[in-house]
MIDOSE-1310 file (N, C-alpha, C; in nm, 2 decimals, decimal comma, always signed):
residues 68
msef	-1,35/-0,65/-1,52/-1,40/-0,65/-1,38/-1,29/-0,67/-1,29; -1,28/-0,60/-1,18/-1,17/-0,61/-1,08/-1,19/-0,74/-1,00; -1,08/-0,79/-0,95/-1,09/-0,91/-0,86/-1,13/-0,87/-0,72; -1,13/-0,74/-0,69/-1,17/-0,69/-0,55/-1,29/-0,60/-0,56
kpsi	-1,36/-0,60/-0,44/-1,48/-0,52/-0,43/-1,43/-0,37/-0,42; -1,51/-0,28/-0,47/-1,48/-0,14/-0,46/-1,44/-0,09/-0,33; -1,50/-0,14/-0,22/-1,47/-0,10/-0,09/-1,32/-0,14/-0,05; -1,28/-0,25/-0,09/-1,14/-0,30/-0,06/-1,04/-0,21/-0,14
lskm	-1,08/-0,19/-0,27/-0,99/-0,10/-0,35/-0,97/+0,03/-0,29; -1,08/+0,09/-0,24/-1,08/+0,22/-0,18/-0,99/+0,22/-0,06; -1,00/+0,12/+0,03/-0,91/+0,11/+0,15/-0,77/+0,10/+0,11; -0,74/+0,02/+0,00/-0,60/+0,00/-0,04/-0,55/+0,14/-0,10
dvtl	-0,63/+0,21/-0,17/-0,59/+0,34/-0,22/-0,56/+0,44/-0,11; -0,64/+0,44/-0,01/-0,63/+0,54/+0,10/-0,50/+0,50/+0,18; -0,47/+0,38/+0,20/-0,35/+0,34/+0,28/-0,23/+0,36/+0,20; -0,23/+0,34/+0,07/-0,12/+0,37/-0,02/-0,08/+0,51/-0,01
eeac	-0,18/+0,60/-0,02/-0,16/+0,74/-0,02/-0,10/+0,79/+0,12; -0,16/+0,74/+0,22/-0,12/+0,78/+0,36/+0,02/+0,73/+0,39; +0,05/+0,61/+0,35/+0,19/+0,55/+0,38/+0,29/+0,62/+0,30; +0,26/+0,65/+0,17/+0,36/+0,72/+0,09/+0,39/+0,86/+0,12
qalp	+0,30/+0,92/+0,20/+0,32/+1,06/+0,25/+0,45/+1,07/+0,33; +0,50/+0,96/+0,39/+0,62/+0,96/+0,46/+0,74/+0,96/+0,37; +0,73/+0,94/+0,25/+0,84/+0,94/+0,15/+0,85/+1,08/+0,09; +0,98/+1,12/+0,06/+1,00/+1,25/-0,01/+0,92/+1,26/-0,14
gggn	+0,84/+1,36/-0,15/+0,76/+1,38/-0,27/+0,65/+1,28/-0,28; +0,61/+1,21/-0,18/+0,51/+1,11/-0,19/+0,56/+0,98/-0,25; +0,68/+0,97/-0,27/+0,74/+0,85/-0,32/+0,75/+0,85/-0,48; +0,84/+0,78/-0,53/+0,85/+0,77/-0,67/+0,77/+0,65/-0,72
htqr	+0,77/+0,63/-0,85/+0,69/+0,53/-0,91/+0,73/+0,39/-0,86; +0,85/+0,36/-0,85/+0,90/+0,23/-0,81/+0,86/+0,20/-0,66; +0,88/+0,30/-0,58/+0,85/+0,29/-0,43/+0,70/+0,26/-0,42; +0,62/+0,34/-0,49/+0,47/+0,33/-0,47/+0,43/+0,19/-0,53
kiva	+0,49/+0,14/-0,63/+0,46/+0,01/-0,69/+0,49/-0,10/-0,59; +0,60/-0,09/-0,52/+0,63/-0,19/-0,42/+0,53/-0,19/-0,31; +0,49/-0,08/-0,26/+0,39/-0,07/-0,15/+0,26/-0,13/-0,21; +0,22/-0,09/-0,33/+0,09/-0,13/-0,38/+0,09/-0,29/-0,40
ecll	+0,21/-0,34/-0,44/+0,21/-0,49/-0,46/+0,20/-0,56/-0,32; +0,25/-0,50/-0,22/+0,23/-0,56/-0,08/+0,08/-0,56/-0,05; +0,02/-0,45/-0,08/-0,13/-0,44/-0,05/-0,21/-0,54/-0,13; -0,17/-0,55/-0,26/-0,24/-0,65/-0,34/-0,22/-0,79/-0,29
taar	-0,10/-0,83/-0,25/-0,07/-0,96/-0,19/-0,16/-0,98/-0,07; -0,16/-0,88/+0,02/-0,24/-0,90/+0,14/-0,39/-0,92/+0,11; -0,44/-0,84/+0,01/-0,58/-0,85/-0,02/-0,61/-0,99/-0,08; -0,52/-1,04/-0,16/-0,54/-1,18/-0,21/-0,53/-1,28/-0,11
qgrs	-0,47/-1,25/+0,01/-0,46/-1,35/+0,12/-0,58/-1,33/+0,21; -0,67/-1,25/+0,18/-0,80/-1,23/+0,25/-0,80/-1,12/+0,35; -0,69/-1,04/+0,36/-0,70/-0,92/+0,45/-0,78/-0,82/+0,38; -0,86/-0,75/+0,46/-0,96/-0,65/+0,40/-0,99/-0,53/+0,48
tlge	-0,93/-0,52/+0,60/-0,96/-0,40/+0,68/-0,86/-0,29/+0,66; -0,91/-0,17/+0,69/-0,83/-0,05/+0,68/-0,71/-0,06/+0,77; -0,73/-0,12/+0,89/-0,62/-0,13/+0,99/-0,51/-0,23/+0,94; -0,55/-0,34/+0,88/-0,46/-0,44/+0,82/-0,38/-0,37/+0,71
fsii	-0,45/-0,31/+0,62/-0,38/-0,24/+0,51/-0,28/-0,14/+0,55; -0,32/-0,06/+0,65/-0,24/+0,05/+0,70/-0,11/-0,01/+0,76; -0,12/-0,11/+0,84/+0,00/-0,18/+0,90/+0,09/-0,23/+0,79; +0,03/-0,30/+0,69/+0,11/-0,35/+0,58/+0,18/-0,25/+0,50
arka	+0,11/-0,14/+0,47/+0,16/-0,03/+0,39/+0,28/+0,04/+0,46; +0,26/+0,07/+0,59/+0,36/+0,14/+0,67/+0,49/+0,05/+0,68; +0,47/-0,08/+0,70/+0,58/-0,17/+0,70/+0,65/-0,18/+0,57; +0,58/-0,18/+0,46/+0,64/-0,18/+0,33/+0,73/-0,05/+0,31
vael	+0,67/+0,06/+0,35/+0,75/+0,19/+0,33/+0,87/+0,18/+0,42; +0,86/+0,13/+0,54/+0,98/+0,12/+0,63/+1,09/+0,03/+0,58; +1,05/-0,07/+0,50/+1,15/-0,16/+0,44/+1,20/-0,13/+0,31; +1,15/-0,02/+0,25/+1,20/+0,03/+0,12/+1,35/+0,06/+0,13
prte	+1,43/+0,02/+0,02/+1,57/+0,06/+0,02/+1,58/+0,21/+0,03; +1,67/+0,26/+0,10/+1,70/+0,41/+0,11/+1,77/+0,45/-0,01; +1,72/+0,56/-0,07/+1,79/+0,62/-0,18/+1,84/+0,76/-0,14; +1,96/+0,79/-0,18/+2,02/+0,92/-0,15/+2,01/+1,02/-0,26
């Protein structure tokens, strides 16, 4: 059983996909994992809205190390 409600998991999934669209090819595994971990941390801290997840995911993408 998941530690989160299905509605929260769905919001996290949507925001992960939307935020990673800004990355070339939708992001690689490592980049997506970093963003997902930020979303998980936020959810564990009680954040649960689409808006909160969206801000967190976009910030995580913006802070990713640039790869050439």
